Structures are given as C-alpha cells and as structure tokens.
N, C-alpha and C positions, 0 to 999 in steps of 0.2 A: 643390289636391291632390285634393279630392273629385272634381272633374271629370275629372282624369286617371285616377283609380281607376275611375270609371264607364265611361270610354272603354275601359279595359282589360277590364273585366267584359263590356261589350257585345261586344267582339271575341271573348272566350271563348265567349259564347253563340252567336255566329255560327258559330264553329268547331264547337260542339256540334251545331248544326243541320245543318251540312254532314256531319259524322261520322255523324249519325243517318240522313241521307238515303242515305249510301253503305253503311254497315255494318249499321245496326239494332242491336238488343241482345237478348241471350238472356235477360237477367234481367227486362226489362220489355218490354211491347209497344211497337212504334214509335209507336202512337197515344198511349199514356200518356206516353211521353217527349216527344212533340211537344207535348202539352197542357202538360206541366210546363215545357218551354222557353218556350212562349207566355206562361205565367204569369210566368216569370222576366223575360221581355222587358217585360211590362206593369209589373212592379215597378221595373225599371230606368228605364223611361220616367217613372214616378211620382217616383222619386228624383231624376231629372234635373230635373224640374219643381220639386220642392221645393228643390233646391240653387239653382236660378235665383232662386226667390223669396227664399231666405235671403241670397243674394248682393245682391239689390236692397235688402233690409232692412238688411243690414250696411253698405252704402254710405250709406244714409240716416242710420243711427246714427253712422257715422264723421263725416259732415258736421255733424251736430248737436254732436258732441263737439268738432269743430274750432271751431265758432262759440262753444261754451261756453268753450273755452280762451282764445280771443281776448278775450271779454268779461271773463273772470276776470282775465286779465293787466291789462286796462284798469282794472278796479275795484281791483285790488291796488295799482296805481301811484297811482291817485287817493287811496286810503286812506293810503298812505305819505306823499304830499304833504300831505294834511290833518293827519296826525299831526305832521309836521314844523312846519307852520304853527302849530298849536295850541301845540306845545312852544316855539316861538320867540316867540309872542305872549303868553305867560303873564306876568302882572305878577309881579315877584319879591316874594314875601311874606317880609318880614324882620321878625323880632321886635325889640322895643325893646332886649332884652339883646344881640342880635347887632349892632345898630347901635352900642351903647355900646362893645362890644369892638372893632368896626372903628375907631371914633373913637380909642380908646386906642392901637390899633396904628398908626394914622396919625400920632398925636402923637409 
C-alpha cells in the first residue's frame, strides 16, 4: 500500500514539474518552486528506500515467526504427550481405608 501511495505521489510531483515548466507561478519564483520540487523528490526517494528496507525487515521477521510457530507447535505436542504418559504411569496411591471399603464392596 505504501509503495502504491509513493508511486502516486511521484506521479503528482512529475506533473508539478511539468506544470512549472509550462506555466510558472505568480506566487513563487520558478526557481524556488523548482528547488522545492527537487527537495520533495529527494524525500520521496528516501521514503522509497526506507520502505524497501522495512519490507526486507518485515519478511525476515515473518520468517522468524513462522519458525517460532512450528517449534511452538512441536513443543506443545511433546508436552501433551509427556503429560499423558505421566498421568498414565502414575502408581495409584490408595489408602488403607479405601482398600477396606473396596473389599467390603466386593464382598
């Protein structure tokens, strides 16, 4: 979206340059307008460069998150398996009273 906006603004600056070359301006001298447009063009170029750097950084960050998600899913699955195993391997701790009640019930 930023790249599209920058392209649009660049076109607008080009139109301003052409308009300045054809008409000039009563409010400001053509030289002052020309300098201002040159400054704006430099700003646009700088922003385009920054957007490209940001895009590269974001791609790197997205890749790192993708790797994190994969590892997290794997660790989560392993944790669930270990918890299940621990739960299944617990020796049943039964009190003497509970055993007596079970014997009575069975009798």
